[in-house]
C-alpha angles and dihedrals in degrees: 000000000000133000106232124205117257093232089061092058119122106164097188125150113234113214113227090228090065090056091047090053094055101035100031095210124197121264090257093055091046088055090053090053088054097045100036108029122068099173141348117211125188098220108172140013115205107196142140090270096049098040102026090233122132118245120247126211107276095017113067099146140000120216128202115210126189116206119195109206130214099209107013090254124103124173117225091235088066091055090045091052090055091046091053092049094054119058094205125084110267138209118192131211110197118198132188130165097336096322133105139195131178127227139181140157129206108266131185139160118268115257089228097047130037091205103040113091123214113212121199118243095243132061122209108222129180121221119269115274135181113267091222138015131051093317094052116122115260106233114224126213115260112274117263110256141166096223142359093271092055091048092052093049093051093046092051093046089055089051090052091051094047094049122092087259088065090204113191118197115236119233109278093007114140120229091251091051091051091049092049091049089050089055090050091050091052092049092046092049090053090049092052092047091053090050091050090054091048091050093053093049098043116099101178112094096217092051091047090055091048094048092045090055091051090049092052090051091048091049091050091051090048091051089052092051093048096051112117089223130042107248090200092062 
């Protein structure tokens, strides 16, 4: 998604055992690492020294990890395990058989611990694209920012916009507020989908009317959440 500067390149393979040591994943998640992940490469380190941007509390560095997949499927709990093992904010580049997709979740330090990261429940992933050729993603220069925190916010907002959710930040909305609204949109979409399934299966007329009313209300609430501007403001 982004074009990273050459002087920020690391290109170092990260052994899975190191991640296990820091995150202590369950046996099931370790098995997913074995069956789904071929290799993890630390590709770039975005930091005050490599970008000449001052750090900001909560965002000292941003790391770019490339994960080569074995099957084209990667569970979010694998990404979350890596995120929890690394204190820095992370952006992932997932590759499989000549295709690439980008993923990231909102990550911040815990209020009770300066070293314990808190990773949001949802990852923003872009669709799969060819690595090369006419369908290859056009990498954009890093956003202009005053510090590392500002850079991280802009990078993550672009991930949100490029994901299937297509989440647009409202004017004056903080990053945390945008993330929380994105979580509400996901939950509301699931609620509407369940109501649609119920409506199709229901045969009693009175129940159909009741469910249809609930579906209209759910759709209206979803539309409100998805608006690029807050109509209440």
